[in-house]
N, CA, C and O atoms as a GROMACS GRO file, in nm:
protein
  468
    1VAL      N    1   6.237   7.915  11.799
    1VAL     CA    2   6.347   7.801  11.777
    1VAL      C    3   6.488   7.856  11.856
    1VAL      O    4   6.541   7.964  11.832
    2LYS      N    5   6.536   7.754  11.959
    2LYS     CA    6   6.620   7.822  12.000
    2LYS      C    7   6.760   7.828  11.952
    2LYS      O    8   6.804   7.719  11.915
    3CYS      N    9   6.860   7.954  11.940
    3CYS     CA   10   6.960   7.931  11.804
    3CYS      C   11   7.072   7.938  11.892
    3CYS      O   12   7.176   7.926  11.826
    4LYS      N   13   7.102   7.958  12.063
    4LYS     CA   14   7.209   7.922  12.078
    4LYS      C   15   7.350   7.879  12.063
    4LYS      O   16   7.460   7.933  12.079
    5GLY      N   17   7.289   7.721  12.015
    5GLY     CA   18   7.422   7.620  12.006
    5GLY      C   19   7.440   7.651  11.841
    5GLY      O   20   7.545   7.600  11.802
    6MET      N   21   7.375   7.711  11.744
    6MET     CA   22   7.411   7.718  11.580
    6MET      C   23   7.519   7.850  11.564
    6MET      O   24   7.534   7.950  11.634
    7THR      N   25   7.577   7.811  11.454
    7THR     CA   26   7.719   7.894  11.445
    7THR      C   27   7.704   7.916  11.288
    7THR      O   28   7.627   7.846  11.221
    8GLY      N   29   7.780   8.014  11.235
    8GLY     CA   30   7.812   8.047  11.096
    8GLY      C   31   7.660   8.087  11.049
    8GLY      O   32   7.560   8.139  11.098
    9GLU      N   33   7.705   8.030  10.923
    9GLU     CA   34   7.587   8.071  10.822
    9GLU      C   35   7.466   8.012  10.858
    9GLU      O   36   7.372   8.079  10.815
   10LYS      N   37   7.436   7.927  10.911
   10LYS     CA   38   7.293   7.861  10.985
   10LYS      C   39   7.231   7.997  11.090
   10LYS      O   40   7.137   8.077  11.090
   11PHE      N   41   7.343   7.965  11.171
   11PHE     CA   42   7.298   8.106  11.313
   11PHE      C   43   7.246   8.265  11.228
   11PHE      O   44   7.166   8.343  11.280
   12VAL      N   45   7.300   8.284  11.114
   12VAL     CA   46   7.312   8.381  11.050
   12VAL      C   47   7.167   8.410  11.001
   12VAL      O   48   7.085   8.497  11.032
   13TYR      N   49   7.163   8.288  10.900
   13TYR     CA   50   7.026   8.273  10.825
   13TYR      C   51   6.871   8.295  10.926
   13TYR      O   52   6.771   8.365  10.911
   14MET      N   53   6.909   8.209  11.018
   14MET     CA   54   6.775   8.186  11.102
   14MET      C   55   6.746   8.340  11.191
   14MET      O   56   6.654   8.422  11.187
   15SER      N   57   6.876   8.329  11.271
   15SER     CA   58   6.823   8.517  11.324
   15SER      C   59   6.788   8.629  11.277
   15SER      O   60   6.697   8.702  11.316
   16CYS      N   61   6.864   8.643  11.190
   16CYS     CA   62   6.784   8.711  11.082
   16CYS      C   63   6.687   8.694  10.999
   16CYS      O   64   6.656   8.770  10.907
   17MET      N   65   6.631   8.581  11.031
   17MET     CA   66   6.493   8.584  10.950
   17MET      C   67   6.378   8.566  11.060
   17MET      O   68   6.267   8.519  11.032
   18ASP      N   69   6.418   8.611  11.190
   18ASP     CA   70   6.374   8.617  11.281
   18ASP      C   71   6.342   8.495  11.357
   18ASP      O   72   6.288   8.519  11.465
   19ARG      N   73   6.362   8.369  11.330
   19ARG     CA   74   6.325   8.266  11.342
   19ARG      C   75   6.368   8.189  11.502
   19ARG      O   76   6.321   8.089  11.559
   20CYS      N   77   6.479   8.289  11.540
   20CYS     CA   78   6.533   8.229  11.719
   20CYS      C   79   6.448   8.327  11.792
   20CYS      O   80   6.394   8.430  11.752
   21THR      N   81   6.448   8.266  11.916
   21THR     CA   82   6.341   8.351  12.054
   21THR      C   83   6.461   8.350  12.101
   21THR      O   84   6.435   8.351  12.221
   22ASP      N   85   6.608   8.347  12.092
   22ASP     CA   86   6.689   8.372  12.186
   22ASP      C   87   6.813   8.453  12.118
   22ASP      O   88   6.894   8.503  12.195
   23ALA      N   89   6.825   8.464  12.028
   23ALA     CA   90   6.905   8.540  11.934
   23ALA      C   91   6.859   8.653  11.846
   23ALA      O   92   6.746   8.648  11.799
   24THR      N   93   6.944   8.760  11.818
   24THR     CA   94   6.881   8.871  11.726
   24THR      C   95   7.019   8.870  11.566
   24THR      O   96   7.129   8.815  11.566
   25CYS      N   97   6.967   8.939  11.469
   25CYS     CA   98   7.044   8.902  11.373
   25CYS      C   99   7.174   8.998  11.375
   25CYS      O  100   7.159   9.120  11.372
   26PRO      N  101   7.287   8.947  11.379
   26PRO     CA  102   7.428   9.025  11.360
   26PRO      C  103   7.464   9.135  11.257
   26PRO      O  104   7.546   9.226  11.261
   27LEU      N  105   7.380   9.099  11.169
   27LEU     CA  106   7.375   9.181  11.053
   27LEU      C  107   7.289   9.330  11.027
   27LEU      O  108   7.323   9.424  10.956
   28LYS      N  109   7.217   9.322  11.078
   28LYS     CA  110   7.146   9.449  11.137
   28LYS      C  111   7.226   9.586  11.070
   28LYS      O  112   7.186   9.659  10.979
   29LYS      N  113   7.324   9.592  11.133
   29LYS     CA  114   7.372   9.709  11.146
   29LYS      C  115   7.478   9.679  11.000
   29LYS      O  116   7.536   9.778  10.955
   30ASN      N  117   7.496   9.567  10.944
   30ASN     CA  118   7.637   9.565  10.830
   30ASN      C  119   7.580   9.572  10.710
   30ASN      O  120   7.564   9.460  10.662
   31VAL      N  121   7.535   9.680  10.626
   31VAL     CA  122   7.501   9.700  10.454
   31VAL      C  123   7.593   9.732  10.402
   31VAL      O  124   7.638   9.844  10.423
   32LEU      N  125   7.662   9.634  10.304
   32LEU     CA  126   7.705   9.642  10.232
   32LEU      C  127   7.723   9.793  10.126
   32LEU      O  128   7.612   9.825  10.084
   33LYS      N  129   7.792   9.851  10.096
   33LYS     CA  130   7.817   9.979  10.023
   33LYS      C  131   7.866  10.005   9.889
   33LYS      O  132   7.953   9.920   9.876
   34HIS      N  133   7.862  10.065   9.792
   34HIS     CA  134   7.931  10.044   9.662
   34HIS      C  135   8.087  10.073   9.704
   34HIS      O  136   8.157  10.035   9.610
   35ASP      N  137   8.160  10.121   9.800
   35ASP     CA  138   8.269  10.146   9.816
   35ASP      C  139   8.329  10.065   9.948
   35ASP      O  140   8.424  10.114  10.009
   36SER      N  141   8.277   9.952   9.987
   36SER     CA  142   8.317   9.836  10.066
   36SER      C  143   8.410   9.736  10.017
   36SER      O  144   8.437   9.736   9.897
   37CYS      N  145   8.454   9.664  10.084
   37CYS     CA  146   8.582   9.584  10.073
   37CYS      C  147   8.689   9.629   9.957
   37CYS      O  148   8.710   9.565   9.854
   38PRO      N  149   8.735   9.716   9.985
   38PRO     CA  150   8.820   9.825   9.917
   38PRO      C  151   8.946   9.700   9.851
   38PRO      O  152   9.016   9.634   9.927
   39GLY      N  153   8.955   9.688   9.690
   39GLY     CA  154   9.042   9.574   9.658
   39GLY      C  155   9.046   9.457   9.660
   39GLY      O  156   9.136   9.390   9.609
   40GLN      N  157   8.906   9.392   9.746
   40GLN     CA  158   8.874   9.259   9.736
   40GLN      C  159   8.828   9.209   9.611
   40GLN      O  160   8.868   9.108   9.552
   41TYR      N  161   8.768   9.263   9.588
   41TYR     CA  162   8.656   9.255   9.457
   41TYR      C  163   8.648   9.312   9.353
   41TYR      O  164   8.619   9.431   9.362
   42SER      N  165   8.669   9.252   9.207
   42SER     CA  166   8.742   9.335   9.128
   42SER      C  167   8.610   9.394   9.043
   42SER      O  168   8.615   9.481   8.956
   43ASP      N  169   8.504   9.330   9.084
   43ASP     CA  170   8.353   9.400   8.951
   43ASP      C  171   8.277   9.410   9.130
   43ASP      O  172   8.311   9.367   9.240
   44ARG      N  173   8.163   9.490   9.076
   44ARG     CA  174   8.040   9.508   9.150
   44ARG      C  175   7.921   9.576   9.069
   44ARG      O  176   7.924   9.627   8.957
   45VAL      N  177   7.827   9.563   9.149
   45VAL     CA  178   7.715   9.638   9.096
   45VAL      C  179   7.583   9.684   9.185
   45VAL      O  180   7.488   9.608   9.204
   46PHE      N  181   7.589   9.797   9.229
   46PHE     CA  182   7.547   9.875   9.341
   46PHE      C  183   7.439  10.014   9.285
   46PHE      O  184   7.464  10.107   9.208
   47THR      N  185   7.322   9.980   9.355
   47THR     CA  186   7.185  10.074   9.312
   47THR      C  187   7.150  10.074   9.462
   47THR      O  188   7.181   9.996   9.553
   48LEU      N  189   7.059  10.214   9.458
   48LEU     CA  190   6.934  10.245   9.568
   48LEU      C  191   6.826  10.155   9.562
   48LEU      O  192   6.781  10.134   9.449
   49ALA      N  193   6.781  10.105   9.644
   49ALA     CA  194   6.683  10.044   9.658
   49ALA      C  195   6.549  10.093   9.798
   49ALA      O  196   6.579  10.059   9.913
   50ASN      N  197   6.442  10.152   9.781
   50ASN     CA  198   6.391  10.185   9.888
   50ASN      C  199   6.476  10.259   9.989
   50ASN      O  200   6.466  10.239  10.110
   51LYS      N  201   6.543  10.325   9.947
   51LYS     CA  202   6.648  10.446  10.014
   51LYS      C  203   6.735  10.381  10.087
   51LYS      O  204   6.768  10.452  10.182
   52LYS      N  205   6.804  10.249  10.087
   52LYS     CA  206   6.905  10.189  10.093
   52LYS      C  207   7.027  10.144   9.994
   52LYS      O  208   7.016  10.119   9.874
   53ASP      N  209   7.114  10.140  10.050
   53ASP     CA  210   7.184  10.059   9.967
   53ASP      C  211   7.203   9.905   9.911
   53ASP      O  212   7.181   9.818   9.995
   54LEU      N  213   7.235   9.867   9.799
   54LEU     CA  214   7.201   9.742   9.777
   54LEU      C  215   7.311   9.699   9.647
   54LEU      O  216   7.296   9.721   9.527
   55THR      N  217   7.417   9.634   9.713
   55THR     CA  218   7.553   9.603   9.632
   55THR      C  219   7.583   9.458   9.631
   55THR      O  220   7.574   9.391   9.734
   56PHE      N  221   7.629   9.392   9.483
   56PHE     CA  222   7.607   9.316   9.490
   56PHE      C  223   7.765   9.262   9.436
   56PHE      O  224   7.783   9.300   9.321
   57VAL      N  225   7.889   9.178   9.495
   57VAL     CA  226   7.981   9.198   9.454
   57VAL      C  227   8.015   9.046   9.364
   57VAL      O  228   7.925   8.962   9.361
   58GLU      N  229   8.139   9.019   9.299
   58GLU     CA  230   8.134   8.952   9.183
   58GLU      C  231   8.220   8.816   9.283
   58GLU      O  232   8.324   8.825   9.348
   59ASN      N  233   8.143   8.715   9.265
   59ASN     CA  234   8.222   8.621   9.357
   59ASN      C  235   8.327   8.566   9.275
   59ASN      O  236   8.294   8.514   9.168
   60PRO      N  237   8.447   8.569   9.309
   60PRO     CA  238   8.573   8.502   9.194
   60PRO      C  239   8.601   8.355   9.174
   60PRO      O  240   8.700   8.297   9.129
   61ASP      N  241   8.526   8.326   9.204
   61ASP     CA  242   8.517   8.151   9.196
   61ASP      C  243   8.375   8.124   9.089
   61ASP      O  244   8.368   8.018   9.027
   62THR      N  245   8.305   8.192   9.081
   62THR     CA  246   8.201   8.116   9.028
   62THR      C  247   8.174   8.270   8.898
   62THR      O  248   8.091   8.253   8.808
   63GLY      N  249   8.238   8.386   8.905
   63GLY     CA  250   8.176   8.476   8.828
   63GLY      C  251   7.999   8.531   8.827
   63GLY      O  252   7.952   8.595   8.733
   64ARG      N  253   7.926   8.494   8.943
   64ARG     CA  254   7.795   8.533   8.994
   64ARG      C  255   7.819   8.666   9.087
   64ARG      O  256   7.918   8.666   9.160
   65TYR      N  257   7.747   8.760   9.086
   65TYR     CA  258   7.726   8.862   9.133
   65TYR      C  259   7.616   8.831   9.270
   65TYR      O  260   7.500   8.791   9.262
   66GLU      N  261   7.679   8.856   9.371
   66GLU     CA  262   7.610   8.814   9.535
   66GLU      C  263   7.600   8.900   9.628
   66GLU      O  264   7.658   9.005   9.600
   67GLN      N  265   7.535   8.899   9.754
   67GLN     CA  266   7.506   8.980   9.819
   67GLN      C  267   7.502   8.917   9.988
   67GLN      O  268   7.421   8.944  10.077
   68ASN      N  269   7.655   8.800   9.993
   68ASN     CA  270   7.629   8.736  10.114
   68ASN      C  271   7.792   8.765  10.186
   68ASN      O  272   7.862   8.686  10.249
   69VAL      N  273   7.817   8.911  10.146
   69VAL     CA  274   7.922   8.958  10.235
   69VAL      C  275   7.900   9.031  10.347
   69VAL      O  276   7.805   9.109  10.345
   70PHE      N  277   7.984   9.023  10.469
   70PHE     CA  278   7.973   9.124  10.563
   70PHE      C  279   8.092   9.169  10.587
   70PHE      O  280   8.182   9.087  10.607
   71GLU      N  281   8.120   9.309  10.591
   71GLU     CA  282   8.226   9.388  10.593
   71GLU      C  283   8.254   9.422  10.749
   71GLU      O  284   8.176   9.484  10.821
   72CYS      N  285   8.401   9.360  10.794
   72CYS     CA  286   8.439   9.355  10.913
   72CYS      C  287   8.461   9.510  10.949
   72CYS      O  288   8.451   9.594  10.860
   73ASN      N  289   8.489   9.543  11.074
   73ASN     CA  290   8.542   9.659  11.096
   73ASN      C  291   8.629   9.742  11.058
   73ASN      O  292   8.621   9.864  11.046
   74ASN      N  293   8.718   9.667  11.037
   74ASN     CA  294   8.862   9.722  10.949
   74ASN      C  295   8.879   9.717  10.806
   74ASN      O  296   8.979   9.736  10.737
   75LYS      N  297   8.718   9.675  10.769
   75LYS     CA  298   8.698   9.736  10.604
   75LYS      C  299   8.747   9.573  10.534
   75LYS      O  300   8.748   9.558  10.412
   76LYS      N  301   8.787   9.456  10.632
   76LYS     CA  302   8.839   9.316  10.524
   76LYS      C  303   8.682   9.300  10.504
   76LYS      O  304   8.604   9.358  10.579
   77CYS      N  305   8.632   9.207  10.382
   77CYS     CA  306   8.486   9.146  10.380
   77CYS      C  307   8.523   9.007  10.400
   77CYS      O  308   8.628   8.965  10.351
   78ILE      N  309   8.444   8.928  10.471
   78ILE     CA  310   8.406   8.777  10.462
   78ILE      C  311   8.280   8.741  10.427
   78ILE      O  312   8.191   8.819  10.396
   79GLU      N  313   8.272   8.604  10.433
   79GLU     CA  314   8.114   8.557  10.346
   79GLU      C  315   8.044   8.552  10.458
   79GLU      O  316   8.079   8.616  10.557
   80TYR      N  317   7.917   8.464  10.456
   80TYR     CA  318   7.804   8.498  10.581
   80TYR      C  319   7.856   8.398  10.678
   80TYR      O  320   7.865   8.404  10.800
   81ASN      N  321   7.894   8.292  10.585
   81ASN     CA  322   7.929   8.158  10.676
   81ASN      C  323   8.022   8.183  10.770
   81ASN      O  324   8.004   8.124  10.876
   82GLN      N  325   8.124   8.260  10.760
   82GLN     CA  326   8.228   8.286  10.867
   82GLN      C  327   8.131   8.395  10.981
   82GLN      O  328   8.178   8.402  11.095
   83VAL      N  329   8.027   8.461  10.959
   83VAL     CA  330   8.028   8.499  11.059
   83VAL      C  331   7.936   8.429  11.170
   83VAL      O  332   7.846   8.350  11.144
   84CYS      N  333   7.978   8.476  11.310
   84CYS     CA  334   7.891   8.412  11.428
   84CYS      C  335   7.943   8.257  11.474
   84CYS      O  336   7.892   8.188  11.562
   85ASP      N  337   8.079   8.218  11.376
   85ASP     CA  338   8.140   8.073  11.351
   85ASP      C  339   8.237   8.080  11.491
   85ASP      O  340   8.313   7.985  11.470
   86LEU      N  341   8.271   8.128  11.600
   86LEU     CA  342   8.320   8.136  11.698
   86LEU      C  343   8.454   8.133  11.659
   86LEU      O  344   8.537   8.059  11.712
   87VAL      N  345   8.485   8.231  11.542
   87VAL     CA  346   8.658   8.198  11.487
   87VAL      C  347   8.646   8.356  11.414
   87VAL      O  348   8.560   8.404  11.340
   88ASP      N  349   8.802   8.423  11.483
   88ASP     CA  350   8.788   8.544  11.430
   88ASP      C  351   8.848   8.574  11.302
   88ASP      O  352   8.965   8.601  11.276
   89ASP      N  353   8.744   8.566  11.222
   89ASP     CA  354   8.781   8.576  11.062
   89ASP      C  355   8.818   8.713  11.029
   89ASP      O  356   8.896   8.718  10.933
   90CYS      N  357   8.788   8.814  11.074
   90CYS     CA  358   8.820   8.955  11.046
   90CYS      C  359   8.952   8.993  11.093
   90CYS      O  360   9.029   9.067  11.032
   91GLY      N  361   8.973   8.938  11.201
   91GLY     CA  362   9.091   8.986  11.267
   91GLY      C  363   9.090   9.101  11.365
   91GLY      O  364   9.187   9.148  11.424
   92ASP      N  365   8.972   9.136  11.371
   92ASP     CA  366   8.937   9.247  11.461
   92ASP      C  367   8.839   9.192  11.541
   92ASP      O  368   8.811   9.276  11.628
   93MET      N  369   8.762   9.071  11.556
   93MET     CA  370   8.670   9.022  11.638
   93MET      C  371   8.537   9.081  11.578
   93MET      O  372   8.440   9.025  11.631
   94SER      N  373   8.505   9.165  11.496
   94SER     CA  374   8.371   9.243  11.442
   94SER      C  375   8.318   9.129  11.388
   94SER      O  376   8.196   9.141  11.378
   95ASP      N  377   8.354   9.039  11.355
   95ASP     CA  378   8.269   8.908  11.290
   95ASP      C  379   8.201   8.800  11.416
   95ASP      O  380   8.137   8.697  11.396
   96GLU      N  381   8.228   8.847  11.514
   96GLU     CA  382   8.185   8.764  11.625
   96GLU      C  383   8.112   8.867  11.772
   96GLU      O  384   8.049   8.828  11.870
   97ASP      N  385   8.149   8.984  11.738
   97ASP     CA  386   8.100   9.080  11.856
   97ASP      C  387   7.982   9.106  11.898
   97ASP      O  388   7.947   9.133  12.013
   98THR      N  389   7.899   9.096  11.772
   98THR     CA  390   7.772   9.149  11.758
   98THR      C  391   7.682   9.006  11.822
   98THR      O  392   7.570   9.026  11.867
   99CYS      N  393   7.744   8.854  11.821
   99CYS     CA  394   7.674   8.740  11.777
   99CYS      C  395   7.592   8.749  11.893
   99CYS      O  396   7.589   8.855  11.956
  100THR      N  397   7.522   8.647  11.929
  100THR     CA  398   7.449   8.639  12.108
  100THR      C  399   7.445   8.484  12.080
  100THR      O  400   7.345   8.453  12.145
  101ASN      N  401   7.489   8.376  12.027
  101ASN     CA  402   7.452   8.261  12.001
  101ASN      C  403   7.588   8.193  12.055
  101ASN      O  404   7.630   8.087  12.008
  102GLN      N  405   7.647   8.256  12.148
  102GLN     CA  406   7.809   8.231  12.234
  102GLN      C  407   7.820   8.302  12.365
  102GLN      O  408   7.741   8.391  12.398
  103PHE      N  409   7.930   8.256  12.446
  103PHE     CA  410   7.913   8.290  12.546
  103PHE      C  411   8.051   8.361  12.544
  103PHE      O  412   8.122   8.279  12.485
  104VAL      N  413   8.127   8.465  12.574
  104VAL     CA  414   8.282   8.490  12.594
  104VAL      C  415   8.308   8.561  12.730
  104VAL      O  416   8.250   8.640  12.805
  105CYS      N  417   8.417   8.500  12.722
  105CYS     CA  418   8.491   8.574  12.866
  105CYS      C  419   8.575   8.689  12.838
  105CYS      O  420   8.666   8.709  12.757
  106GLU      N  421   8.518   8.759  12.928
  106GLU     CA  422   8.613   8.884  12.937
  106GLU      C  423   8.774   8.884  12.954
  106GLU      O  424   8.854   8.972  12.922
  107ASP      N  425   8.800   8.739  13.023
  107ASP     CA  426   8.929   8.771  13.090
  107ASP      C  427   8.977   8.574  13.012
  107ASP      O  428   8.970   8.478  13.088
  108ASN      N  429   8.997   8.564  12.942
  108ASN     CA  430   9.048   8.419  12.890
  108ASN      C  431   9.141   8.347  12.988
  108ASN      O  432   9.120   8.228  12.970
  109GLU      N  433   9.218   8.361  13.067
  109GLU     CA  434   9.314   8.389  13.128
  109GLU      C  435   9.234   8.341  13.266
  109GLU      O  436   9.304   8.248  13.309
  110LYS      N  437   9.151   8.354  13.332
  110LYS     CA  438   9.096   8.354  13.466
  110LYS      C  439   8.972   8.268  13.417
  110LYS      O  440   8.869   8.285  13.481
  111HIS      N  441   8.970   8.164  13.296
  111HIS     CA  442   8.843   8.102  13.256
  111HIS      C  443   8.938   7.990  13.215
  111HIS      O  444   8.875   7.892  13.175
  112LEU      N  445   9.060   7.978  13.212
  112LEU     CA  446   9.133   7.824  13.146
  112LEU      C  447   9.092   7.735  13.239
  112LEU      O  448   9.036   7.787  13.335
  113ILE      N  449   9.104   7.601  13.241
  113ILE     CA  450   9.114   7.521  13.348
  113ILE      C  451   9.243   7.409  13.258
  113ILE      O  452   9.253   7.377  13.139
  114SER      N  453   9.326   7.377  13.380
  114SER     CA  454   9.399   7.348  13.361
  114SER      C  455   9.388   7.177  13.328
  114SER      O  456   9.299   7.127  13.397
  115LEU      N  457   9.442   7.097  13.258
  115LEU     CA  458   9.438   6.987  13.254
  115LEU      C  459   9.566   6.871  13.289
  115LEU      O  460   9.570   6.749  13.279
  116SER      N  461   9.638   6.945  13.323
  116SER     CA  462   9.751   6.897  13.373
  116SER      C  463   9.748   6.873  13.554
  116SER      O  464   9.699   6.958  13.627
  117HIS      N  465   9.798   6.764  13.598
  117HIS     CA  466   9.797   6.741  13.715
  117HIS      C  467   9.883   6.768  13.818
  117HIS      O  468   9.855   6.732  13.932
   0.00000   0.00000   0.00000
């Protein structure tokens, strides 16, 4: 499946399940650890499974423990549906910088098109 036009949670799901022929998973290096997201979640459960960290944080809206959290480089955490959605939800672009579903200009000013005559 071609995933270049997909964004957000759909892109994350498809690319991380290796269903995309033109994209890679942006979460491969992003593993939630027991001390991730400082101050954002009041409760969490963590363990070690297959020699890897496995952490679930409590969703404040539902009270359920979930593992759908992406840790930004600046330690802020966002939900997976905010990763690769063409919006800098982290504030440091780390939720967009490993995404292969989008084109990013190196210098925005050179690529802006003037609509005024």
